[in-house]
C-alpha positions in Angstrom: -31.1 -26.0 -86.5 -31.7 -23.2 -84.0 -31.3 -25.2 -80.8 -29.1 -24.9 -77.7 -28.8 -28.7 -77.5 -28.5 -30.7 -80.7 -27.2 -34.2 -80.1 -26.1 -36.3 -83.0 -27.7 -39.4 -81.5 -30.3 -40.3 -78.9 -33.9 -41.5 -78.8 -35.3 -38.1 -79.6 -34.3 -35.3 -81.9 -35.1 -31.8 -80.5 -37.0 -29.3 -82.5 -35.6 -25.8 -82.4 -36.7 -22.2 -82.7 -37.0 -22.6 -86.4 -39.5 -25.4 -86.0 -41.5 -24.3 -82.9 -43.2 -21.0 -82.4 -44.6 -20.4 -78.9 -47.8 -18.4 -79.1 -49.4 -16.1 -76.6 -50.1 -17.8 -73.3 -48.2 -18.6 -70.1 -44.9 -19.1 -71.7 -45.4 -17.1 -74.9 -46.2 -13.9 -72.9 -43.0 -14.4 -70.8 -40.9 -15.0 -73.9 -42.1 -11.7 -75.4 -41.6 -9.8 -72.1 -38.1 -11.3 -71.8 -37.1 -10.4 -75.3 -38.5 -6.9 -75.1 -37.8 -5.9 -71.5 -35.5 -8.3 -69.5 -32.7 -8.4 -72.1 -32.6 -4.6 -72.2 -32.7 -4.5 -68.4 -29.7 -6.8 -68.1 -27.7 -4.8 -70.6 -28.5 -1.5 -68.9 -27.4 -2.8 -65.5 -24.2 -4.4 -67.0 -23.3 -1.0 -68.4 -24.2 0.8 -65.2 -22.1 -1.5 -63.1 -19.1 -1.3 -65.5 -19.0 -4.9 -66.5 -19.2 -4.2 -70.2 -16.7 -1.3 -69.7 -14.2 -3.9 -68.6 -14.0 -5.1 -72.2 -13.3 -1.5 -73.3 -10.3 -1.4 -70.9 -11.9 1.0 -68.5 -10.1 1.1 -65.1 -10.4 0.1 -62.4 -11.9 -3.2 -63.4 -15.3 -3.6 -61.9 -17.3 -6.7 -60.8 -16.4 -10.1 -59.6 -13.8 -12.3 -61.2 -16.5 -14.1 -63.2 -18.4 -11.0 -64.4 -17.3 -11.6 -68.0 -19.6 -14.6 -68.1 -22.7 -12.4 -67.5 -22.0 -10.5 -70.7 -21.7 -13.8 -72.5 -25.0 -15.1 -71.1 -26.5 -11.8 -72.3 -25.0 -12.3 -75.7 -26.6 -15.8 -75.9 -30.0 -14.4 -74.9 -29.6 -11.8 -77.7 -28.6 -14.5 -80.2 -31.7 -16.6 -79.5 -34.0 -13.5 -79.5 -32.4 -12.2 -82.7 -31.8 -9.0 -80.8 -30.5 -6.0 -82.9 -28.1 -5.0 -80.2 -25.9 -8.1 -80.5 -23.4 -7.0 -83.1 -22.4 -3.8 -81.2 -22.0 -5.7 -77.9 -20.0 -8.5 -79.7 -17.7 -5.8 -81.1 -16.9 -4.6 -77.6 -16.1 -8.1 -76.5 -14.0 -8.8 -79.6 -11.7 -5.9 -79.0 -10.5 -7.4 -75.7 -9.4 -10.7 -77.2 -5.7 -11.3 -77.3 -3.8 -12.6 -80.3 -3.6 -16.2 -79.2 -7.4 -16.3 -78.5 -7.1 -15.7 -74.8 -10.0 -13.5 -73.5 -10.6 -12.5 -69.9 -10.8 -9.0 -68.4 -9.8 -10.1 -64.9 -6.8 -12.5 -65.4 -5.0 -11.1 -68.5 -1.3 -10.9 -67.4 -1.7 -13.6 -64.8 -3.4 -16.3 -66.7 -4.5 -19.6 -65.1 -3.1 -19.0 -61.7 -6.3 -20.0 -59.8 -8.2 -22.9 -61.2 -10.2 -23.3 -58.0 -11.8 -19.8 -58.0 -10.6 -18.0 -61.1 -13.4 -19.1 -63.4 -11.5 -18.6 -66.6 -12.6 -21.8 -68.2 -16.1 -21.2 -66.9 -16.2 -17.8 -68.6 -15.0 -19.5 -71.9 -17.9 -21.9 -71.5 -20.5 -19.2 -71.5 -18.7 -17.4 -74.4 -18.8 -20.6 -76.5 -22.5 -21.1 -75.7 -23.2 -17.6 -77.0 -21.2 -18.3 -80.1 -23.1 -21.5 -80.8 -26.4 -19.7 -80.4 -25.2 -17.0 -82.9 -23.9 -19.6 -85.3 -27.2 -21.5 -85.4 -29.5 -18.5 -85.5 -27.4 -16.3 -87.9 -24.3 -18.0 -89.2 -20.7 -17.0 -89.0 -19.8 -13.4 -88.0 -17.5 -11.6 -85.6 -18.8 -13.3 -82.5 -18.5 -16.8 -83.8 -14.9 -16.0 -84.9 -14.1 -14.8 -81.4 -15.5 -18.0 -80.0 -13.6 -20.4 -82.3 -10.4 -18.6 -81.5 -11.0 -18.9 -77.8 -12.0 -22.6 -78.1 -8.9 -23.3 -80.1 -6.8 -21.5 -77.4 -8.4 -23.7 -74.7 -7.6 -26.9 -76.7 -3.9 -25.9 -77.2 -3.5 -24.9 -73.6 -5.3 -27.8 -71.8 -5.4 -30.9 -74.1 -2.3 -32.5 -72.6 -2.5 -31.3 -69.0 -4.4 -32.6 -66.0 -6.0 -29.3 -65.2 -9.7 -28.3 -65.1 -11.9 -25.5 -63.8 -13.5 -25.2 -60.3 -16.8 -24.3 -62.0 -18.0 -26.6 -64.8 -19.7 -25.4 -67.9 -16.8 -25.6 -70.5 -17.6 -29.3 -70.9 -21.1 -28.9 -72.4 -20.1 -25.8 -74.3 -17.3 -27.5 -76.1 -19.5 -30.5 -77.0 -22.1 -28.1 -78.5 -19.4 -26.4 -80.5 -18.3 -29.8 -81.8 -21.9 -30.5 -82.8 -22.1 -27.1 -84.6 -18.8 -27.3 -86.4 -17.8 -31.0 -86.6 -14.3 -30.1 -85.1 -13.3 -33.3 -83.3 -10.8 -31.7 -80.9 -13.6 -29.8 -79.1 -15.3 -33.1 -78.2 -12.0 -34.7 -77.2 -11.2 -31.7 -75.0 -14.6 -31.9 -73.3 -14.1 -35.7 -72.7 -10.8 -35.1 -71.1 -12.2 -32.4 -68.8 -14.9 -34.8 -67.7 -12.5 -37.8 -67.1 -9.9 -35.9 -65.1 -12.3 -34.4 -62.6 -12.2 -36.2 -59.3 -8.7 -37.7 -59.7 -8.4 -35.1 -58.1 -7.6 -32.3 -60.4 -8.1 -29.3 -58.0 -6.7 -28.3 -54.7 -8.6 -29.0 -51.5 -10.6 -26.1 -50.0 -12.5 -25.5 -46.7 -15.7 -26.6 -48.3 -14.0 -29.8 -49.4 -13.4 -31.1 -52.9 -17.0 -32.2 -53.1 -17.9 -28.6 -53.4 -16.8 -28.7 -57.0 -17.3 -32.4 -57.6 -13.6 -33.2 -57.5 -13.8 -35.7 -54.7 -14.8 -38.7 -56.9 -14.5 -39.5 -60.6 -17.9 -38.9 -62.3 -18.4 -42.6 -62.9 -18.1 -43.5 -59.2 -20.5 -40.8 -57.7 -23.8 -42.0 -56.4 -25.7 -38.7 -56.1 -25.3 -35.0 -57.0 -23.5 -33.2 -54.2 -21.6 -30.0 -53.5 -22.4 -26.7 -55.1 -25.6 -27.3 -57.0 -25.0 -25.2 -60.2 -21.6 -26.7 -60.5 -23.0 -30.3 -60.1 -25.8 -29.8 -62.6 -23.6 -28.1 -65.2 -21.1 -30.9 -64.9 -23.8 -33.6 -65.2 -25.1 -31.8 -68.3 -21.7 -31.9 -69.9 -21.2 -35.5 -68.9 -24.5 -36.5 -70.7 -23.3 -34.6 -73.8 -20.0 -36.4 -73.8 -21.7 -39.7 -73.2 -24.1 -39.3 -76.1 -21.5 -38.1 -78.6 -19.0 -40.9 -77.7 -21.5 -43.7 -77.2 -20.4 -44.2 -73.6 -23.5 -45.9 -72.1 -21.7 -46.5 -68.8 -21.2 -42.8 -68.4 -24.8 -42.0 -69.3 -26.1 -44.6 -66.8 -24.0 -43.1 -64.1 -25.7 -39.7 -64.5 -29.2 -41.3 -64.7 -28.6 -43.1 -61.4 -27.3 -39.9 -59.7 -30.3 -37.9 -61.1 -32.7 -40.5 -59.8 -31.4 -40.5 -56.2 -31.1 -36.7 -56.2 -34.7 -36.2 -57.3 -35.9 -38.8 -54.8 -34.1 -37.4 -51.7 -32.6 -34.0 -52.3 -35.2 -32.0 -54.4 -37.8 -29.6 -53.2 -41.5 -29.8 -54.1 -41.0 -26.8 -56.5 -38.2 -28.7 -58.3 -35.6 -26.5 -56.6 -32.3 -27.9 -55.5 -29.9 -26.7 -52.8 -30.6 -26.6 -49.1 -27.5 -25.0 -47.7 -26.7 -21.3 -47.9 -23.0 -21.3 -46.8 -21.8 -23.1 -50.0 -24.9 -23.0 -52.2 -25.0 -26.8 -52.0 -27.1 -29.9 -51.7 -27.6 -31.1 -48.2 -27.7 -34.7 -47.1 -30.6 -37.0 -48.1 -33.9 -35.7 -46.7 -32.3 -32.4 -45.6 -35.0 -30.1 -47.1 -35.8 -27.3 -44.7 -38.4 -24.9 -46.2 -37.3 -21.6 -44.6 -33.6 -22.3 -45.3 -34.0 -23.6 -48.8 -31.4 -21.9 -51.0 -32.8 -23.2 -54.4 -30.8 -20.8 -56.5 -32.6 -19.7 -59.7 -29.5 -20.7 -61.7 -29.7 -24.2 -60.2 -33.2 -24.6 -61.4 -32.1 -23.6 -64.9 -29.3 -26.1 -64.7 -31.7 -28.7 -63.6 -34.0 -28.0 -66.6 -30.9 -28.2 -68.9 -29.9 -31.6 -67.5 -33.5 -33.0 -67.5 -33.9 -32.0 -71.2 -30.6 -33.7 -72.1 -31.6 -36.9 -70.3 -35.0 -36.8 -72.0 -33.5 -36.5 -75.5 -31.0 -39.3 -74.7 -33.6 -41.8 -73.3 -37.1 -40.7 -74.3 -38.2 -41.2 -70.7 -41.1 -38.9 -69.7 -40.0 -38.6 -66.1 -37.3 -36.2 -67.2 -39.9 -33.9 -68.8 -42.0 -34.2 -65.7 -39.2 -32.7 -63.5 -38.4 -30.1 -66.2 -42.1 -29.0 -66.2 -42.3 -28.8 -62.4 -39.1 -26.7 -62.3 -40.1 -24.5 -65.2 -43.5 -23.5 -63.6 -42.4 -23.3 -60.0 -38.8 -22.1 -60.3 -38.0 -20.5 -63.7 -41.3 -18.6 -63.7 -40.8 -17.5 -60.0 -37.3 -16.2 -60.6 -38.5 -13.1 -62.5 -41.2 -10.6 -61.5 -44.3 -10.0 -63.6 -42.7 -6.8 -65.0 -39.6 -8.6 -66.1 -37.3 -6.2 -64.2 -36.5 -7.8 -60.9 -35.4 -11.3 -59.8 -35.0 -13.8 -57.1 -31.6 -15.3 -56.5 -32.7 -17.7 -53.8 -36.2 -19.3 -53.6 -37.2 -20.4 -50.1 -40.4 -22.2 -49.4 -41.1 -20.1 -46.3 -40.4 -16.5 -45.5 -41.0 -15.5 -41.8 -40.3 -11.8 -41.9 -41.3 -9.4 -44.8 -38.3 -8.1 -46.6 -37.3 -4.4 -47.1 -37.9 -3.2 -50.7 -34.7 -2.6 -52.6 -34.3 -0.3 -55.7 -30.6 -0.8 -56.4 -28.1 -3.6 -56.2 -28.7 -6.4 -53.7 -25.4 -7.1 -52.1 -26.7 -10.4 -50.7 -28.4 -13.3 -52.4 -31.0 -13.6 -49.7 -34.2 -11.7 -49.4 -38.0 -12.1 -49.6 -38.4 -9.6 -52.5 -37.0 -9.7 -56.0 -34.2 -7.3 -56.7 -33.4 -5.4 -59.9 -29.7 -6.5 -59.7 -27.2 -8.3 -57.6 -23.4 -8.2 -57.0 -23.5 -11.7 -58.5 -26.1 -11.4 -61.3 -25.9 -14.8 -62.8 -29.6 -15.4 -62.4 -31.1 -12.5 -64.4 -28.9 -13.3 -67.4 -29.5 -17.0 -67.0 -33.3 -16.4 -67.0 -32.9 -14.2 -70.1 -31.0 -16.8 -72.2 -33.3 -19.6 -71.0 -36.6 -17.8 -71.9 -35.2 -16.7 -75.2 -34.4 -20.3 -76.1 -37.5 -21.9 -74.5 -39.3 -22.9 -77.7 -36.5 -25.4 -78.3 -37.6 -27.3 -75.2 -41.2 -27.8 -76.2 -41.2 -30.7 -78.7 -39.0 -33.3 -80.4 -39.1 -35.6 -83.4 -39.1 -39.4 -83.2 -39.4 -41.9 -86.0 -41.0 -39.4 -88.4 -43.5 -38.2 -85.8 -43.7 -35.5 -83.1 -43.6 -35.7 -79.3 -44.9 -32.7 -77.4 -43.2 -32.4 -74.0 -44.6 -29.2 -72.7 -48.2 -28.2 -73.1 -48.2 -24.6 -74.3 -49.9 -22.7 -77.2 -47.5 -23.2 -80.2 -47.1 -24.0 -83.8 -44.9 -26.9 -84.5 -43.5 -28.1 -87.9 -41.5 -31.3 -88.3 -41.2 -33.5 -91.4 -44.6 -34.1 -92.8 -46.4 -32.7 -89.8 -47.7 -29.2 -89.2 -49.5 -28.7 -85.9 -51.1 -26.0 -83.8 -51.5 -26.4 -80.1 -54.2 -24.5 -78.3 -54.6 -24.6 -74.5 -55.1 -22.5 -71.4 -52.6 -24.7 -69.5 -51.6 -24.5 -66.7 -54.8 -22.8 -65.6 -57.0 -25.1 -67.6 -56.6 -28.8 -68.5 -57.9 -28.9 -72.0 -55.3 -29.2 -74.7 -56.1 -29.3 -78.4 -53.6 -30.3 -81.1 -55.0 -29.4 -84.6 -53.4 -30.7 -87.8 -52.8 -27.8 -90.2 -51.9 -29.7 -93.3 -52.3 -33.3 -94.7 -49.4 -35.3 -93.4 -48.1 -38.5 -91.8 -46.4 -39.5 -88.6 -47.3 -40.4 -85.0 -48.2 -37.6 -82.6 -47.5 -38.0 -78.9 -48.5 -35.8 -76.0 -46.9 -36.0 -72.6 -49.4 -36.8 -69.9 -47.9 -35.4 -66.6 -47.2 -37.7 -63.8 -49.9 -36.1 -61.6 -52.6 -36.6 -64.2 -53.8 -40.1 -63.2 -57.2 -39.9 -64.8 -56.6 -38.0 -68.1 -58.4 -38.8 -71.3 -57.5 -38.4 -75.0 -59.7 -38.2 -78.0 -58.9 -38.2 -81.7 -61.5 -36.2 -83.6 -61.1 -36.6 -87.4 -62.0 -33.7 -89.6 -65.0 -35.6 -90.9 -66.6 -35.5 -87.4 -65.5 -32.2 -85.8 -68.5 -32.1 -83.5 -67.7 -35.4 -81.8 -68.9 -35.0 -78.2 -66.5 -35.0 -75.2 -66.0 -36.6 -72.9 -68.6 -39.3 -73.9 -67.7 -39.5 -77.6 -66.8 -42.9 -79.1 -63.2 -41.9 -79.8 -62.3 -41.0 -76.2 -60.0 -43.2 -74.2 -58.2 -43.0 -70.8 -54.5 -42.4 -70.9 -51.8 -43.0 -68.3 -49.0 -40.7 -67.3 -46.2 -40.8 -69.9 -46.6 -40.2 -73.6 -50.0 -40.8 -75.2 -49.9 -41.5 -79.0 -52.2 -41.1 -81.9 -51.3 -42.6 -85.3 -51.6 -40.9 -88.7 -52.1 -40.4 -91.5 -53.6 -37.0 -91.0 -55.9 -34.6 -92.8 -55.9 -30.9 -92.3 -58.4 -30.2 -89.6 -57.9 -33.4 -87.7 -57.7 -32.8 -83.9 -56.4 -34.5 -80.8 -58.0 -33.4 -77.5 -56.3 -34.1 -74.2 -58.2 -33.5 -71.0 -56.2 -33.3 -67.8 -57.7 -33.2 -64.3 -57.1 -29.8 -62.7 -58.5 -30.4 -59.3 -56.4 -29.0 -56.4 -54.7 -31.7 -54.4 -53.1 -31.9 -51.0 -49.5 -33.2 -51.0 -47.7 -34.6 -48.0 -44.0 -35.0 -47.5 -42.0 -38.1 -47.0 -41.8 -38.6 -43.2 -38.0 -38.8 -43.4 -37.9 -35.0 -44.2 -37.6 -33.9 -40.6 -38.5 -30.2 -41.2 -41.8 -31.0 -42.8 -43.5 -33.6 -40.5 -47.1 -32.7 -39.8 -47.5 -30.4 -42.7 -49.0 -30.5 -46.2 -48.9 -28.4 -49.4 -51.4 -27.7 -52.1 -50.8 -28.3 -55.8 -53.0 -27.8 -58.9 -51.9 -29.1 -62.2 -48.1 -28.4 -62.5 -48.3 -25.5 -60.0 -47.3 -25.4 -56.4 -49.3 -23.0 -54.3 -48.3 -21.0 -51.2 -49.9 -18.8 -48.5 -48.8 -15.2 -48.8 -49.6 -12.6 -46.1 -49.4 -9.0 -47.3 -50.3 -6.0 -45.2 -53.4 -6.7 -43.2 -53.9 -10.3 -44.3 -53.9 -13.0 -41.6 -50.4 -13.6 -40.3 -48.9 -17.0 -41.1 -47.2 -17.7 -37.8 -49.2 -20.2 -35.9 -51.5 -21.1 -38.7 -52.9 -24.6 -38.9 -54.6 -25.7 -42.2 -57.7 -27.7 -42.4 -57.2 -30.4 -45.0 -60.5 -29.9 -46.8 -61.0 -29.6 -50.6 -59.6 -26.1 -51.6 -62.0 -23.7 -53.2 -61.0 -22.2 -56.5 -61.3 -18.5 -57.5 -60.3 -17.2 -61.0 -59.3 -13.6 -61.6 -58.1 -12.4 -64.9 -57.4 -16.0 -65.9 -55.3 -16.7 -62.8 -56.6 -19.5 -60.5 -56.1 -18.8 -56.8 -57.3 -21.1 -54.0 -58.8 -20.8 -50.6 -58.5 -23.2 -47.7 -59.8 -23.2 -44.2 -57.4 -22.7 -41.3 -57.1 -21.9 -37.7 -54.9 -19.3 -36.0 -53.6 -20.4 -32.7 -54.0 -17.9 -30.0 -50.6 -16.4 -28.8 -49.3 -18.4 -25.9 -47.8 -16.7 -22.9 -46.0 -19.6 -21.3 -42.4 -19.4 -20.2 -41.3 -22.6 -22.0 -42.4 -23.8 -25.5 -42.3 -27.6 -24.6 -44.3 -29.9 -22.4 -46.4 -33.0 -22.2 -48.3 -34.2 -25.3 -51.8 -32.7 -25.6 -54.4 -32.1 -28.2 -53.7 -29.2 -30.6 -55.1 -25.9 -29.6 -58.3 -24.7 -31.1 -58.0 -21.2 -32.6 -60.0 -18.6 -34.5 -61.1 -19.9 -37.9 -59.9 -18.0 -41.0 -60.0 -18.5 -44.8 -56.4 -18.7 -46.1 -55.7 -17.4 -49.6 -53.3 -19.5 -51.6 -51.5 -18.1 -54.7 -49.4 -19.9 -57.3 -45.8 -19.9 -55.9 -44.5 -18.3 -59.1 -46.6 -15.2 -58.4 -45.7 -14.6 -54.8 -43.7 -11.5 -53.9 -45.3 -9.3 -56.6 -47.6 -7.4 -54.2 -44.9 -6.0 -51.9 -43.2 -7.3 -48.7 -44.9 -10.4 -47.4 -44.5 -13.5 -45.4 -45.0 -16.8 -47.2 -45.1 -20.5 -46.7 -45.7 -23.5 -49.0 -45.9 -26.2 -46.4 -48.8 -25.6 -44.0 -49.0 -27.3 -40.6 -51.9 -29.6 -40.3 -51.6 -30.9 -36.8 
């Protein structure tokens, strides 16, 4: 099955790219843009920067010590997209592999001398993931042979040591290769990598061993900490190992860590990571909007972990976080033209950024960049969007569960379905049965949809009125089910409330007291000030019902606000007093994923209300 995650057990069985076809719409349009534009853009820049040339032996070697991994992520994207350029790029990679399977353009000749920062095993992890994608989409070929030789080398070299890599990813890659090939040593190698982390297995560093999750064994940790991408990649691998070995204690440990992290260390957008210095989580409730790091790769890692936990448990809360992160982080990370990207994703930008046409030598910035010195995010976006259909639905007990509400055609067992919806802009979702069949159909009702309704409209009564028809019923957040058998033409209609809503933060988040944000459906909105629009400094929002405006299918919002007059005092503190009255303005709010597409701007998600 063409799927990046294919567990042999668990509550749900994922449906892959051979079972789900995403149709034009919010995600379908982005998948097409990714496959036709973004993948080519990434390959062009990797050639331009010399990262692909490293595999040809071009000297001097260019790029960071982990730049090989970016070519491997690109290969994975190409594999899921069935891109015609894959064989030629795989040939370039293959020529750099050494006789015993070792493959790294930076460390050949001085192998495994820096486990903390060398990223050798990390690079193998992404290579293996590319090989699994190729194997499942195409079958064995040169790339898959390169991958199995590399994986065999890793097992020979590391099976009986106490070493591991400072950047996890090899763990989940090896488990997936085991799932694809049935070769037991790959699973055992992954299990040993998981169990030896935190003993400790790595040297101490200025950031502390917690930076790469080597301060505590996985089973003892209470929350995700340290470098966010490392933490989430490790947790994903831990879930994979737990599922394949039947280790419920290990699985429960990750579930508990996820729960506390989501409750105390996650931004409204689903982003994670509040510290720039080490790209890490902060402490509980440390969620400053303007200093949010929220790396795009971290959001992708969060989606990967939530998806794995969803498959293992069937609990809809994991799909809820995945949806929030997909619409407000994954979609934000790439521009509408598919050719520039955010590395970090703050929730407030105070000063408009300077446009950049070339390489961004720093991760920060209020405008998307075409490329970075460390361009993990563009390639990560490319491989995620290329494989996104595999996240949409799953099979359970002969039926189908639809996690993510997007236009699609889904086939599983005796069910063939077509999903039609204008989501996330509209709340109507129609699931039409294409052929006679059997099995229960479930649709996820998002956590925010507290007054949703569901109707089953049999083919014999296609004109059943809504919302007052006799078959309509209220449904709670979670999965709503309708039982078969089915006749071709039967329909399920889900209606979700799409009213804008004000959201307030937990009072323990110091940086957000006295502020509120606006959400609509799964989307977080933000105020964006471009050119001559009202400045955002000193703005105070009026918490009245937002007004909706739809343009070309995109819903924007408008709220009332006041702009405080500029003070001229010599000290910004004093006795408590009523808030200043200022000039009234109408504040335009745009979906967060669309901000930064109109040029340099200031932006804020959380609006002061007092």
